[in-house]
Jmol script that loads the backbone (N, CA, C; Angstrom):
load data "model"
ATOM      1  N   MET A   1       0.896  -1.137   0.250  1.00  0.00           N
ATOM      2  CA  MET A   1       0.035  -0.188   0.202  1.00  0.00           C
ATOM      3  C   MET A   1       1.049   1.272   0.185  1.00  0.00           C
ATOM      4  N   PRO A   2       0.641   2.203  -0.898  1.00  0.00           N
ATOM      5  CA  PRO A   2       1.402   3.084  -0.993  1.00  0.00           C
ATOM      6  C   PRO A   2       1.256   4.146   0.737  1.00  0.00           C
ATOM      7  N   GLN A   3       2.332   4.773   0.736  1.00  0.00           N
ATOM      8  CA  GLN A   3       2.416   5.893   1.762  1.00  0.00           C
ATOM      9  C   GLN A   3       1.518   7.202   1.540  1.00  0.00           C
ATOM     10  N   HIS A   4       0.762   7.256   2.576  1.00  0.00           N
ATOM     11  CA  HIS A   4      -0.194   8.542   2.505  1.00  0.00           C
ATOM     12  C   HIS A   4       0.840   9.988   2.636  1.00  0.00           C
ATOM     13  N   VAL A   5       0.829  10.753   1.554  1.00  0.00           N
ATOM     14  CA  VAL A   5       1.727  12.176   1.624  1.00  0.00           C
ATOM     15  C   VAL A   5       0.568  13.346   2.695  1.00  0.00           C
ATOM     16  N   LEU A   6       1.271  14.062   3.563  1.00  0.00           N
ATOM     17  CA  LEU A   6       0.364  14.628   4.254  1.00  0.00           C
ATOM     18  C   LEU A   6       0.212  15.708   3.564  1.00  0.00           C
ATOM     19  N   GLY A   7      -1.216  16.155   3.690  1.00  0.00           N
ATOM     20  CA  GLY A   7      -1.503  17.569   2.748  1.00  0.00           C
ATOM     21  C   GLY A   7      -2.142  16.943   1.114  1.00  0.00           C
ATOM     22  N   GLU A   8      -1.905  15.742   1.008  1.00  0.00           N
ATOM     23  CA  GLU A   8      -2.529  15.237  -0.437  1.00  0.00           C
ATOM     24  C   GLU A   8      -3.999  14.617  -0.012  1.00  0.00           C
ATOM     25  N   PRO A   9      -5.015  14.517  -0.621  1.00  0.00           N
ATOM     26  CA  PRO A   9      -6.191  13.913  -0.469  1.00  0.00           C
ATOM     27  C   PRO A   9      -5.774  12.452  -0.185  1.00  0.00           C
ATOM     28  N   LEU A  10      -6.440  11.950   0.927  1.00  0.00           N
ATOM     29  CA  LEU A  10      -6.428  10.269   0.987  1.00  0.00           C
ATOM     30  C   LEU A  10      -7.022   9.317  -0.372  1.00  0.00           C
ATOM     31  N   ARG A  11      -6.338   8.606  -0.658  1.00  0.00           N
ATOM     32  CA  ARG A  11      -6.908   8.035  -1.714  1.00  0.00           C
ATOM     33  C   ARG A  11      -7.902   6.815  -1.522  1.00  0.00           C
ATOM     34  N   VAL A  12      -8.889   6.528  -1.801  1.00  0.00           N
ATOM     35  CA  VAL A  12      -9.862   5.761  -1.229  1.00  0.00           C
ATOM     36  C   VAL A  12     -10.555   4.905  -2.316  1.00  0.00           C
ATOM     37  N   ALA A  13     -10.487   3.506  -2.232  1.00  0.00           N
ATOM     38  CA  ALA A  13     -11.323   2.834  -3.199  1.00  0.00           C
ATOM     39  C   ALA A  13     -12.413   2.449  -2.791  1.00  0.00           C
ATOM     40  N   ILE A  14     -13.623   1.874  -3.380  1.00  0.00           N
ATOM     41  CA  ILE A  14     -15.073   1.649  -2.929  1.00  0.00           C
ATOM     42  C   ILE A  14     -15.709   0.662  -3.246  1.00  0.00           C
ATOM     43  N   HIS A  15     -15.688  -0.960  -2.759  1.00  0.00           N
ATOM     44  CA  HIS A  15     -16.222  -1.607  -2.970  1.00  0.00           C
ATOM     45  C   HIS A  15     -17.783  -2.080  -2.369  1.00  0.00           C
ATOM     46  N   ALA A  16     -18.564  -1.868  -3.080  1.00  0.00           N
ATOM     47  CA  ALA A  16     -20.040  -2.067  -2.532  1.00  0.00           C
ATOM     48  C   ALA A  16     -20.877  -2.929  -3.693  1.00  0.00           C
ATOM     49  N   PRO A  17     -21.578  -4.088  -3.456  1.00  0.00           N
ATOM     50  CA  PRO A  17     -22.291  -4.646  -4.493  1.00  0.00           C
ATOM     51  C   PRO A  17     -23.707  -4.072  -4.820  1.00  0.00           C
ATOM     52  N   ALA A  18     -24.232  -3.440  -4.095  1.00  0.00           N
ATOM     53  CA  ALA A  18     -25.477  -2.559  -4.001  1.00  0.00           C
ATOM     54  C   ALA A  18     -25.079  -1.352  -4.689  1.00  0.00           C
ATOM     55  N   PRO A  19     -25.593  -1.073  -5.703  1.00  0.00           N
ATOM     56  CA  PRO A  19     -25.605   0.238  -6.690  1.00  0.00           C
ATOM     57  C   PRO A  19     -25.962   1.545  -5.854  1.00  0.00           C
ATOM     58  N   LEU A  20     -26.991   1.355  -4.940  1.00  0.00           N
ATOM     59  CA  LEU A  20     -27.213   2.570  -4.343  1.00  0.00           C
ATOM     60  C   LEU A  20     -26.545   2.859  -3.217  1.00  0.00           C
ATOM     61  N   VAL A  21     -25.960   2.139  -2.637  1.00  0.00           N
ATOM     62  CA  VAL A  21     -24.946   2.116  -1.449  1.00  0.00           C
ATOM     63  C   VAL A  21     -24.124   2.400  -2.192  1.00  0.00           C
ATOM     64  N   ARG A  22     -23.276   2.310  -3.229  1.00  0.00           N
ATOM     65  CA  ARG A  22     -21.716   2.475  -3.686  1.00  0.00           C
ATOM     66  C   ARG A  22     -21.903   3.950  -4.101  1.00  0.00           C
ATOM     67  N   ALA A  23     -23.102   4.279  -4.626  1.00  0.00           N
ATOM     68  CA  ALA A  23     -23.354   5.692  -5.265  1.00  0.00           C
ATOM     69  C   ALA A  23     -23.228   6.724  -4.073  1.00  0.00           C
ATOM     70  N   GLY A  24     -24.146   6.401  -2.934  1.00  0.00           N
ATOM     71  CA  GLY A  24     -23.698   7.263  -1.714  1.00  0.00           C
ATOM     72  C   GLY A  24     -22.298   7.354  -1.076  1.00  0.00           C
ATOM     73  N   LEU A  25     -21.609   6.072  -1.220  1.00  0.00           N
ATOM     74  CA  LEU A  25     -20.376   6.262  -0.522  1.00  0.00           C
ATOM     75  C   LEU A  25     -19.318   7.160  -1.919  1.00  0.00           C
ATOM     76  N   ALA A  26     -19.437   7.116  -2.926  1.00  0.00           N
ATOM     77  CA  ALA A  26     -19.122   7.703  -4.043  1.00  0.00           C
ATOM     78  C   ALA A  26     -19.220   9.545  -3.764  1.00  0.00           C
ATOM     79  N   GLY A  27     -20.528   9.495  -3.489  1.00  0.00           N
ATOM     80  CA  GLY A  27     -21.020  10.817  -3.347  1.00  0.00           C
ATOM     81  C   GLY A  27     -20.228  11.608  -2.309  1.00  0.00           C
ATOM     82  N   PHE A  28     -20.258  11.136  -0.729  1.00  0.00           N
ATOM     83  CA  PHE A  28     -19.773  11.108   0.184  1.00  0.00           C
ATOM     84  C   PHE A  28     -18.134  11.553  -0.146  1.00  0.00           C
ATOM     85  N   VAL A  29     -17.541  10.659  -0.776  1.00  0.00           N
ATOM     86  CA  VAL A  29     -15.795  10.912  -0.915  1.00  0.00           C
ATOM     87  C   VAL A  29     -16.043  12.394  -1.995  1.00  0.00           C
ATOM     88  N   ALA A  30     -16.576  12.264  -2.939  1.00  0.00           N
ATOM     89  CA  ALA A  30     -16.936  12.768  -4.133  1.00  0.00           C
ATOM     90  C   ALA A  30     -16.818  14.703  -3.340  1.00  0.00           C
ATOM     91  N   MET A  31     -17.606  14.970  -2.325  1.00  0.00           N
ATOM     92  CA  MET A  31     -17.756  16.218  -1.526  1.00  0.00           C
ATOM     93  C   MET A  31     -16.917  16.363  -0.514  1.00  0.00           C
ATOM     94  N   GLU A  32     -16.114  15.424  -0.093  1.00  0.00           N
ATOM     95  CA  GLU A  32     -14.837  15.657   0.858  1.00  0.00           C
ATOM     96  C   GLU A  32     -13.787  16.053   0.083  1.00  0.00           C
ATOM     97  N   PRO A  33     -13.224  17.032   0.608  1.00  0.00           N
ATOM     98  CA  PRO A  33     -11.826  17.782  -0.456  1.00  0.00           C
ATOM     99  C   PRO A  33     -10.739  16.742   0.138  1.00  0.00           C
ATOM    100  N   ARG A  34     -10.584  16.195   1.559  1.00  0.00           N
ATOM    101  CA  ARG A  34      -9.692  15.388   1.856  1.00  0.00           C
ATOM    102  C   ARG A  34      -9.238  14.151   1.337  1.00  0.00           C
ATOM    103  N   LEU A  35     -10.560  13.622   0.230  1.00  0.00           N
ATOM    104  CA  LEU A  35     -10.537  12.454   0.143  1.00  0.00           C
ATOM    105  C   LEU A  35     -10.727  12.126  -1.329  1.00  0.00           C
ATOM    106  N   ARG A  36     -10.039  11.355  -2.122  1.00  0.00           N
ATOM    107  CA  ARG A  36     -10.399  11.254  -3.560  1.00  0.00           C
ATOM    108  C   ARG A  36     -10.262   9.749  -4.190  1.00  0.00           C
ATOM    109  N   GLU A  37     -11.300   9.441  -4.713  1.00  0.00           N
ATOM    110  CA  GLU A  37     -11.911   7.898  -5.030  1.00  0.00           C
ATOM    111  C   GLU A  37     -10.650   7.529  -6.007  1.00  0.00           C
ATOM    112  N   VAL A  38     -10.241   6.478  -5.982  1.00  0.00           N
ATOM    113  CA  VAL A  38      -9.649   5.547  -7.263  1.00  0.00           C
ATOM    114  C   VAL A  38     -10.350   4.614  -7.932  1.00  0.00           C
ATOM    115  N   PRO A  39     -10.334   4.370  -9.056  1.00  0.00           N
ATOM    116  CA  PRO A  39     -10.965   3.423  -9.758  1.00  0.00           C
ATOM    117  C   PRO A  39     -10.670   2.096  -9.199  1.00  0.00           C
ATOM    118  N   GLN A  40     -11.634   1.071  -9.511  1.00  0.00           N
ATOM    119  CA  GLN A  40     -11.132  -0.438  -9.169  1.00  0.00           C
ATOM    120  C   GLN A  40     -10.321  -0.782  -9.688  1.00  0.00           C
ATOM    121  N   ASP A  41      -9.803  -0.529 -10.975  1.00  0.00           N
ATOM    122  CA  ASP A  41      -8.688  -0.970 -11.378  1.00  0.00           C
ATOM    123  C   ASP A  41      -7.158  -0.746 -11.076  1.00  0.00           C
ATOM    124  N   ARG A  42      -7.547   0.271 -10.221  1.00  0.00           N
ATOM    125  CA  ARG A  42      -6.243   1.014  -9.575  1.00  0.00           C
ATOM    126  C   ARG A  42      -6.454   0.708  -8.046  1.00  0.00           C
ATOM    127  N   ILE A  43      -6.915  -0.358  -7.353  1.00  0.00           N
ATOM    128  CA  ILE A  43      -7.172  -0.389  -6.167  1.00  0.00           C
ATOM    129  C   ILE A  43      -6.221  -0.508  -5.166  1.00  0.00           C
ATOM    130  N   ARG A  44      -5.008  -0.878  -6.042  1.00  0.00           N
ATOM    131  CA  ARG A  44      -3.724  -1.009  -4.850  1.00  0.00           C
ATOM    132  C   ARG A  44      -3.085   0.097  -4.985  1.00  0.00           C
ATOM    133  N   GLU A  45      -3.256   1.286  -5.424  1.00  0.00           N
ATOM    134  CA  GLU A  45      -2.934   2.853  -5.110  1.00  0.00           C
ATOM    135  C   GLU A  45      -3.913   3.272  -3.927  1.00  0.00           C
ATOM    136  N   ALA A  46      -4.709   2.655  -3.475  1.00  0.00           N
ATOM    137  CA  ALA A  46      -5.470   3.218  -2.297  1.00  0.00           C
ATOM    138  C   ALA A  46      -4.869   3.347  -1.494  1.00  0.00           C
ATOM    139  N   ASP A  47      -5.164   4.465  -0.374  1.00  0.00           N
ATOM    140  CA  ASP A  47      -4.481   4.324   1.086  1.00  0.00           C
ATOM    141  C   ASP A  47      -5.701   3.391   1.855  1.00  0.00           C
ATOM    142  N   ALA A  48      -6.629   3.396   1.579  1.00  0.00           N
ATOM    143  CA  ALA A  48      -7.915   2.779   2.282  1.00  0.00           C
ATOM    144  C   ALA A  48      -8.927   2.455   1.201  1.00  0.00           C
ATOM    145  N   ILE A  49      -9.571   0.888   1.631  1.00  0.00           N
ATOM    146  CA  ILE A  49     -10.685   0.533   0.870  1.00  0.00           C
ATOM    147  C   ILE A  49     -12.134   0.320   1.461  1.00  0.00           C
ATOM    148  N   VAL A  50     -12.652   1.034   1.186  1.00  0.00           N
ATOM    149  CA  VAL A  50     -14.274   1.119   2.104  1.00  0.00           C
ATOM    150  C   VAL A  50     -14.974   0.073   1.252  1.00  0.00           C
ATOM    151  N   VAL A  51     -15.353  -1.088   2.306  1.00  0.00           N
ATOM    152  CA  VAL A  51     -16.221  -2.250   1.666  1.00  0.00           C
ATOM    153  C   VAL A  51     -17.554  -2.142   2.564  1.00  0.00           C
ATOM    154  N   ALA A  52     -18.724  -2.056   1.526  1.00  0.00           N
ATOM    155  CA  ALA A  52     -19.967  -2.296   2.063  1.00  0.00           C
ATOM    156  C   ALA A  52     -20.522  -3.946   1.924  1.00  0.00           C
ATOM    157  N   VAL A  53     -20.660  -4.219   2.913  1.00  0.00           N
ATOM    158  CA  VAL A  53     -21.502  -5.324   3.156  1.00  0.00           C
ATOM    159  C   VAL A  53     -22.506  -5.614   4.060  1.00  0.00           C
ATOM    160  N   ASP A  54     -23.634  -6.853   3.644  1.00  0.00           N
ATOM    161  CA  ASP A  54     -24.873  -6.830   4.354  1.00  0.00           C
ATOM    162  C   ASP A  54     -24.345  -7.634   5.855  1.00  0.00           C
ATOM    163  N   VAL A  55     -23.501  -8.737   5.705  1.00  0.00           N
ATOM    164  CA  VAL A  55     -23.017  -9.488   7.083  1.00  0.00           C
ATOM    165  C   VAL A  55     -21.562  -9.694   7.219  1.00  0.00           C
ATOM    166  N   ALA A  56     -20.892  -9.210   8.049  1.00  0.00           N
ATOM    167  CA  ALA A  56     -19.384  -9.261   8.270  1.00  0.00           C
ATOM    168  C   ALA A  56     -19.473 -10.729   8.886  1.00  0.00           C
ATOM    169  N   ASP A  57     -19.011 -11.229   8.159  1.00  0.00           N
ATOM    170  CA  ASP A  57     -18.614 -13.062   8.476  1.00  0.00           C
ATOM    171  C   ASP A  57     -17.418 -13.568   8.032  1.00  0.00           C
ATOM    172  N   ALA A  58     -17.116 -14.898   8.055  1.00  0.00           N
ATOM    173  CA  ALA A  58     -15.680 -15.153   7.336  1.00  0.00           C
ATOM    174  C   ALA A  58     -15.568 -15.034   6.049  1.00  0.00           C
ATOM    175  N   ALA A  59     -16.628 -15.019   5.224  1.00  0.00           N
ATOM    176  CA  ALA A  59     -16.545 -15.033   3.684  1.00  0.00           C
ATOM    177  C   ALA A  59     -16.059 -13.633   3.604  1.00  0.00           C
ATOM    178  N   VAL A  60     -16.300 -12.358   4.335  1.00  0.00           N
ATOM    179  CA  VAL A  60     -15.840 -10.955   4.273  1.00  0.00           C
ATOM    180  C   VAL A  60     -14.098 -10.965   4.263  1.00  0.00           C
ATOM    181  N   LEU A  61     -13.691 -12.106   4.948  1.00  0.00           N
ATOM    182  CA  LEU A  61     -12.269 -12.165   5.161  1.00  0.00           C
ATOM    183  C   LEU A  61     -11.600 -12.451   3.715  1.00  0.00           C
ATOM    184  N   ASP A  62     -12.327 -13.605   3.370  1.00  0.00           N
ATOM    185  CA  ASP A  62     -11.867 -13.573   1.767  1.00  0.00           C
ATOM    186  C   ASP A  62     -12.325 -12.856   0.920  1.00  0.00           C
ATOM    187  N   LEU A  63     -13.133 -11.923   1.009  1.00  0.00           N
ATOM    188  CA  LEU A  63     -13.281 -10.956  -0.045  1.00  0.00           C
ATOM    189  C   LEU A  63     -12.543  -9.984   0.212  1.00  0.00           C
ATOM    190  N   LEU A  64     -11.962  -9.602   1.306  1.00  0.00           N
ATOM    191  CA  LEU A  64     -10.819  -8.266   1.753  1.00  0.00           C
ATOM    192  C   LEU A  64      -9.690  -8.923   0.914  1.00  0.00           C
ATOM    193  N   HIS A  65      -9.491 -10.233   0.859  1.00  0.00           N
ATOM    194  CA  HIS A  65      -8.102 -10.775   0.626  1.00  0.00           C
ATOM    195  C   HIS A  65      -7.992 -10.762  -1.083  1.00  0.00           C
ATOM    196  N   SER A  66      -9.143 -10.708  -1.484  1.00  0.00           N
ATOM    197  CA  SER A  66      -9.304 -10.925  -3.074  1.00  0.00           C
ATOM    198  C   SER A  66      -9.328  -9.644  -3.439  1.00  0.00           C
ATOM    199  N   LEU A  67      -9.942  -8.688  -2.814  1.00  0.00           N
ATOM    200  CA  LEU A  67      -9.541  -7.074  -2.992  1.00  0.00           C
ATOM    201  C   LEU A  67      -8.197  -6.623  -3.191  1.00  0.00           C
ATOM    202  N   CYS A  68      -7.630  -7.139  -2.180  1.00  0.00           N
ATOM    203  CA  CYS A  68      -6.250  -6.500  -2.133  1.00  0.00           C
ATOM    204  C   CYS A  68      -5.392  -7.026  -1.119  1.00  0.00           C
ATOM    205  N   ASP A  69      -4.130  -7.978  -1.675  1.00  0.00           N
ATOM    206  CA  ASP A  69      -3.650  -8.802  -0.622  1.00  0.00           C
ATOM    207  C   ASP A  69      -2.442  -8.397  -0.438  1.00  0.00           C
ATOM    208  N   LYS A  70      -1.997  -7.432  -0.894  1.00  0.00           N
ATOM    209  CA  LYS A  70      -0.944  -6.471  -0.252  1.00  0.00           C
ATOM    210  C   LYS A  70      -0.855  -6.255   1.189  1.00  0.00           C
ATOM    211  N   PRO A  71       0.505  -6.613   1.958  1.00  0.00           N
ATOM    212  CA  PRO A  71       0.771  -6.628   3.377  1.00  0.00           C
ATOM    213  C   PRO A  71       0.434  -5.424   3.699  1.00  0.00           C
ATOM    214  N   GLY A  72      -0.223  -5.033   4.856  1.00  0.00           N
ATOM    215  CA  GLY A  72      -0.482  -3.356   5.389  1.00  0.00           C
ATOM    216  C   GLY A  72      -1.707  -2.810   4.495  1.00  0.00           C
ATOM    217  N   ALA A  73      -2.554  -3.554   3.675  1.00  0.00           N
ATOM    218  CA  ALA A  73      -3.963  -3.169   3.243  1.00  0.00           C
ATOM    219  C   ALA A  73      -4.306  -2.613   4.190  1.00  0.00           C
ATOM    220  N   ARG A  74      -5.314  -1.469   4.268  1.00  0.00           N
ATOM    221  CA  ARG A  74      -6.298  -1.061   5.409  1.00  0.00           C
ATOM    222  C   ARG A  74      -7.652  -0.912   4.696  1.00  0.00           C
ATOM    223  N   PHE A  75      -8.684  -1.549   5.383  1.00  0.00           N
ATOM    224  CA  PHE A  75      -9.715  -1.751   5.146  1.00  0.00           C
ATOM    225  C   PHE A  75     -10.650  -0.627   5.860  1.00  0.00           C
ATOM    226  N   VAL A  76     -11.949  -0.259   5.425  1.00  0.00           N
ATOM    227  CA  VAL A  76     -13.139   0.118   6.649  1.00  0.00           C
ATOM    228  C   VAL A  76     -14.189  -0.764   6.160  1.00  0.00           C
ATOM    229  N   VAL A  77     -14.729  -1.325   7.054  1.00  0.00           N
ATOM    230  CA  VAL A  77     -15.632  -2.284   6.715  1.00  0.00           C
ATOM    231  C   VAL A  77     -17.070  -2.154   7.489  1.00  0.00           C
ATOM    232  N   GLY A  78     -18.300  -2.232   6.504  1.00  0.00           N
ATOM    233  CA  GLY A  78     -19.371  -1.495   7.189  1.00  0.00           C
ATOM    234  C   GLY A  78     -20.491  -1.992   6.626  1.00  0.00           C
TER     235      GLY A  78
END
end "model"
wireframe off; spacefill off
backbone 0.3
color backbone group
């Protein structure tokens, strides 16, 4: 995971299977000048990955690993 540079926007990737949830998260990121969304194909460049799930269970751990298996990857699960 790249190091975040102080003063630059935090790069955030969003993973949300529900389109409405994804749109809401993307809208929040777009309104916050301290955040910048990175596209899914550049997820490894993200400083943090926001993951929206219905149930946080063992399958979510597999999902997190499949999204970004780099050591030190930072996730926000909700």
